[in-house]
Every structure is written in structure tokens, then in C-alpha cells.
C-alpha positions as CSV (number, residue, x, y, z in Angstrom):
1,M,3.1,-14.5,1.8
2,H,0.1,-15.2,4.0
3,L,-2.2,-12.7,5.6
4,D,-3.7,-12.8,9.1
5,T,-6.8,-11.1,9.8
6,G,-7.5,-12.6,13.0
7,K,-10.0,-14.7,11.1
8,V,-8.9,-16.6,8.0
9,N,-5.2,-16.7,6.4
10,Y,-5.2,-15.3,3.0
11,T,-2.3,-15.6,0.6
12,W,-0.6,-12.4,-0.8
13,N,-0.2,-12.1,-4.5
14,V,3.1,-9.9,-4.5
15,P,5.7,-8.9,-6.8
16,Q,8.6,-11.6,-6.8
17,N,11.0,-9.2,-5.5
18,F,8.9,-7.9,-3.1
19,L,10.8,-7.4,0.2
20,M,8.1,-6.2,2.8
21,T,7.7,-9.2,5.2
22,A,4.4,-10.8,6.1
23,S,4.6,-9.7,9.5
24,E,4.7,-5.9,8.3
25,L,1.8,-6.8,5.9
26,N,-0.1,-8.4,8.5
27,S,0.1,-5.2,10.9
28,F,-0.8,-2.7,8.0
29,Y,-3.7,-4.8,6.9
30,R,-5.1,-4.6,10.5
31,S,-4.5,-1.2,11.1
32,L,-6.8,-0.5,7.9
33,L,-9.2,-2.7,9.4
34,K,-9.3,-1.1,12.4
35,N,-9.2,2.6,11.3
36,E,-5.8,2.9,12.8
37,L,-3.3,4.1,9.9
38,L,-2.1,7.8,10.2
39,E,-5.0,8.5,13.1
40,N,-3.3,11.7,13.9
41,C,-1.9,12.9,10.1
42,E,-4.4,14.9,7.9
43,D,-2.5,13.8,4.6
44,Q,-4.7,10.4,5.2
45,Y,-5.7,9.2,1.3
46,G,-8.2,6.8,0.7
47,Q,-6.8,3.3,-0.9
48,P,-3.9,1.6,0.7
49,C,-1.0,0.9,-1.9
50,V,2.5,-0.3,-2.4
51,L,5.6,2.1,-3.6
52,G,8.3,-0.2,-5.5
53,E,11.3,2.0,-5.5
54,K,13.9,1.5,-8.4
55,D,16.5,-0.4,-5.8
56,E,13.2,-3.1,-5.9
57,T,12.6,-1.6,-2.2
58,F,9.1,-1.0,-1.2
59,H,7.1,1.4,0.9
60,R,3.5,1.2,2.4
61,A,1.4,3.9,1.3
62,M,-1.8,5.7,0.7
63,F,-3.0,7.2,-2.5
64,S,-6.3,8.6,-4.1
65,P,-7.4,8.6,-7.7
66,D,-8.6,12.1,-7.3
67,L,-4.8,13.3,-7.1
68,T,-3.9,12.0,-10.1
69,T,-2.3,14.6,-13.0
70,G,-0.5,14.6,-15.6
71,G,-0.2,10.6,-15.5
72,D,1.7,10.5,-11.9
73,I,-0.4,9.4,-8.9
74,G,-0.5,11.6,-5.3
75,V,1.0,8.9,-3.0
76,F,1.3,9.5,1.1
77,L,4.5,6.9,2.3
78,V,3.3,6.1,5.0
79,D,6.1,5.3,6.9
80,K,7.9,8.5,5.7
81,G,5.2,10.7,6.7
82,V,5.8,12.4,2.9
83,F,3.8,13.3,0.1
84,H,4.8,12.0,-3.3
85,Q,3.5,12.5,-7.3
86,V,4.8,9.0,-8.6
87,K,4.4,7.5,-11.7
88,K,1.6,4.7,-11.9
89,H,4.0,1.5,-13.0
90,R,6.1,1.8,-9.7
91,M,3.1,1.3,-7.6
92,Y,0.5,-1.7,-6.1
93,R,-2.4,-1.3,-5.0
94,I,-4.0,-3.6,-2.1
95,V,-7.2,-5.0,-3.1
96,P,-9.1,-6.0,0.4
97,E,-12.0,-7.8,-0.9
98,F,-9.3,-10.2,-2.9
99,I,-6.3,-9.9,-0.5
100,T,-4.5,-9.2,-3.4
101,F,-1.8,-6.8,-4.7
102,Q,-2.7,-5.6,-8.3
103,A,-0.1,-3.7,-10.3
104,L,-1.3,-0.1,-11.6
105,W,-1.1,0.3,-15.4
């Protein structure tokens, strides 16, 4: 899967069952670069991530390491506009410096 930043195409290293399309990832990443993500929302957190559900679907999300409690992480689901506490193993963090996903264990 490739990322188009407008200058260079990068390759996303994503889980094999990842269902988000390349264009959706590109849009998500560009919105982060332009600081347009959740523009009208008070619940914006600092780190972009992707939350994996049990049915193997994924959601764009934001999380803050400061919101970790009892092994769970506070995550804001971008598309649903809701906050959840989730287990670390269900999340993948977007690392812009390397344009990759890292599983949070």
C-alpha cells in the first residue's frame, strides 16, 4: 500500500488483513500534515493510530499515551466522533517519520 504525500510515494507496512484503502490512508495522513483533522472537535489527541476490531475491520483514530489506565489506552475514533478505552494489542500507531504502522504491545 502506498502513501502519496504530494512529493514522494511511501510504502505503508500494514497488517495483512488491513481493510482501509490506500486513498483513505492518504487522505488521513494529508489531513494530519495540514492540521485539518478534527478541526471542530475538542477531543483531539496527539498520535494518529488505527484501531483493529475483532471482526478485522479498522478505524482511523487518535490516542494519547497520557490517557493510559490499567493496560488500556484512551482512543478517539475519528470517523465515529467517540472516545473509547482499548487494549494496546488492538492498535497500530502511524509513525510519520518512517511512514509505517507499528503494533502497540
